C-alpha positions in Angstrom: -43.7 -5.3 -31.6 -41.2 -2.5 -31.1 -39.0 -1.5 -34.0 -35.2 -1.6 -33.4 -32.0 -1.6 -35.4 -30.6 -5.1 -36.1 -27.6 -4.3 -38.3 -24.5 -4.2 -36.0 -22.6 -1.8 -38.2 -25.5 0.7 -38.2 -25.9 0.3 -34.4 -22.2 1.0 -33.9 -22.4 4.1 -36.2 -25.4 5.4 -34.3 -23.7 4.9 -31.0 -20.5 6.7 -32.2 -22.5 9.6 -33.7 -24.6 9.9 -30.4 -21.5 10.1 -28.2 -19.7 12.5 -30.6 -22.7 14.8 -30.6 -23.1 14.7 -26.8 -19.5 15.1 -25.7 -16.9 17.7 -26.3 -13.9 15.7 -27.5 -11.8 18.6 -28.8 -9.1 18.1 -26.1 -8.4 14.6 -27.5 -6.5 13.7 -30.6 -8.5 12.0 -33.4 -7.4 8.5 -32.4 -7.8 9.2 -28.7 -11.4 10.2 -29.5 -12.0 6.8 -31.1 -10.8 5.0 -28.0 -12.7 7.3 -25.7 -16.0 6.8 -27.6 -15.7 3.0 -27.4 -15.0 3.2 -23.6 -18.0 5.6 -23.1 -20.2 3.2 -25.1 -19.1 0.2 -23.1 -19.8 2.0 -19.8 -23.1 3.6 -20.8 -22.0 6.7 -18.9 -21.1 9.9 -20.7 -19.5 11.4 -17.6 -16.5 9.0 -17.6 -14.9 11.2 -20.2 -13.9 13.6 -17.5 -11.9 10.8 -15.7 -10.3 9.3 -18.7 -6.5 9.6 -19.0 -4.1 8.9 -21.8 -0.4 9.0 -21.2 1.7 11.0 -23.7 1.8 9.5 -27.2 0.1 6.3 -25.9 -1.9 5.7 -29.1 1.2 5.8 -31.3 3.1 3.6 -28.9 0.2 1.2 -28.7 -0.1 0.9 -32.5 3.6 0.1 -32.6 3.2 -2.7 -30.1 0.1 -4.1 -31.9 2.1 -4.2 -35.1 4.7 -6.6 -33.5 4.5 -9.8 -31.4 3.3 -9.2 -27.9 1.8 -11.0 -24.9 -1.7 -9.9 -23.8 -2.1 -10.4 -20.1 -5.5 -10.1 -18.5 -6.4 -10.0 -14.8 -9.7 -11.9 -15.2 -11.5 -14.1 -17.7 -14.4 -11.8 -18.1 -11.9 -9.2 -19.5 -10.8 -11.7 -22.1 -14.5 -12.3 -23.0 -14.8 -8.7 -23.9 -11.7 -8.6 -26.2 -12.2 -9.0 -30.0 -9.8 -11.9 -30.4 -10.2 -12.1 -34.1 -7.6 -9.3 -34.3 -5.1 -11.2 -32.1 -2.3 -13.5 -33.3 -2.0 -15.3 -29.9 -4.5 -16.1 -27.2 -4.6 -13.8 -24.1 -3.0 -15.1 -20.9 -5.1 -15.2 -17.7 -3.7 -17.2 -14.8 -6.2 -16.5 -12.0 -7.9 -19.9 -12.2 -4.7 -21.9 -12.5 -4.4 -24.5 -9.7 -1.0 -23.5 -8.6 -2.1 -19.8 -8.4 -5.1 -20.8 -6.2 -3.0 -22.9 -3.8 -0.2 -20.3 -3.6 -2.7 -17.5 -2.9 -4.1 -19.6 0.0 -0.7 -20.3 1.4 0.4 -16.7 1.2 -2.9 -15.3 2.4 -3.3 -12.9 -0.5 -5.7 -12.5 -3.3 -5.5 -14.8 -6.3 -5.1 -11.9 -8.6 -1.9 -10.8 -6.8 -0.5 -14.3 -7.0 -1.5 -14.4 -10.7 0.4 -11.2 -11.3 3.5 -12.8 -9.7 3.2 -15.6 -12.2 3.2 -13.1 -15.1 6.9 -12.2 -14.7 8.1 -14.4 -17.6 5.6 -12.7 -19.9 5.9 -9.0 -18.9 8.5 -7.7 -21.2 6.9 -5.7 -24.0 3.5 -6.9 -23.1 0.0 -5.3 -23.1 -1.8 -5.6 -19.8 -5.5 -5.3 -19.2 -6.7 -4.8 -15.6 -10.5 -4.6 -15.6 -11.5 -6.4 -12.4 -9.0 -6.7 -9.7 -7.5 -3.5 -8.1 -5.0 -5.6 -6.0 -3.7 -6.9 -9.3 -2.9 -3.4 -10.3 -1.2 -2.5 -7.0 0.9 -5.7 -7.2 1.8 -5.1 -10.8 3.1 -1.6 -10.0 5.3 -3.1 -7.3 6.7 -5.7 -9.7 7.3 -3.1 -12.4 9.3 -1.0 -10.0 11.6 -3.9 -9.3 12.1 -4.8 -13.0 14.8 -3.5 -15.4 13.3 -1.2 -18.0 13.6 -3.8 -20.8 11.6 -6.3 -18.7 8.6 -4.0 -18.1 5.3 -4.1 -20.0 4.8 -1.7 -22.9 1.2 -0.7 -22.2 -1.2 -0.9 -19.3 -4.9 -0.4 -19.8 -6.5 -0.3 -16.3 -10.1 0.5 -15.5 -11.3 -1.7 -12.6 -14.4 -0.4 -10.9 -14.9 0.2 -7.2 -15.0 2.9 -4.5 -11.8 2.3 -2.5 -9.0 0.1 -3.8 -9.9 0.5 -7.4 -9.8 4.3 -7.3 -6.6 4.3 -5.3 -4.9 1.8 -7.6 -5.7 3.7 -10.8 -4.6 6.9 -9.2 -1.3 5.2 -8.3 -0.8 4.1 -11.9 -1.5 7.6 -13.2 0.8 9.2 -10.6 3.7 6.8 -11.3 3.5 5.8 -14.9 6.1 8.3 -16.1 8.6 7.4 -13.5 8.0 3.7 -14.3 8.3 4.5 -18.0 5.2 2.6 -18.9 2.5 3.9 -21.3 -1.1 3.7 -20.0 -4.8 4.4 -20.5 -6.8 4.6 -17.3 -10.1 5.7 -15.9 -9.7 7.6 -12.6 -12.4 7.3 -9.9 -14.8 4.5 -9.2 -16.2 3.8 -12.7 -14.9 1.2 -15.1 -15.1 -2.6 -15.3 -14.0 -5.4 -17.6 -16.1 -4.3 -20.6 -14.7 -0.7 -20.4 -11.1 -2.0 -20.2 -11.6 -4.4 -23.1 -13.3 -1.7 -25.1 -10.1 0.4 -25.1 -8.1 -2.4 -26.5 -10.8 -3.2 -29.1 -10.7 0.4 -30.3 -6.9 0.2 -30.7 -7.2 -3.1 -32.5 -9.8 -1.7 -34.9 -7.6 1.3 -35.6 -4.6 -0.9 -36.3 -6.7 -3.2 -38.5 -7.9 -0.1 -40.5 -4.3 1.1 -40.9 -3.2 -2.3 -42.3 -6.1 -2.3 -44.8 -5.4 1.3 -45.8 
């Protein structure tokens, strides 16, 4: 029988140490490094560090948001499954399987994820948004944000959907326009990503915030 580590704390410590040893993280702040390490671990791909992008002061801004009441909006249920909900005060919101969303998407001949984003409008102000699956959701979100008053916009977008065409383009669009839209973001350019990687970024922030509260 093969020997393997069973203690989750020791496993996490080993992973963190391995990634830290393998990667040059000097260009990132201490807290950005913690988020980056979690995302690399979730992806199983050391090379994604080259494509990881943090908007200016995003960690400080994220911690301010997490210290207040906020809505957590997710594009797909498997993104929610990856989030450590023990740190959350409220349940995440995901509308992609809502009956009205499904029927409206069919009527409008557009993806359910786009229709679900339209249904997010009452929750957008000051929210945290996770896009881990659906690039059309990110495209539509950016369109909606452009139309919103500044006070009605989300506070943080974490977007890392995977794919070779729309996903790459959608993330590039977010990174290109986030300053003009006045929205903080963490994203992973290129084709890599996925729901686990997206959730990992938020989980890292939640753990940081939890540690600060205890400290």
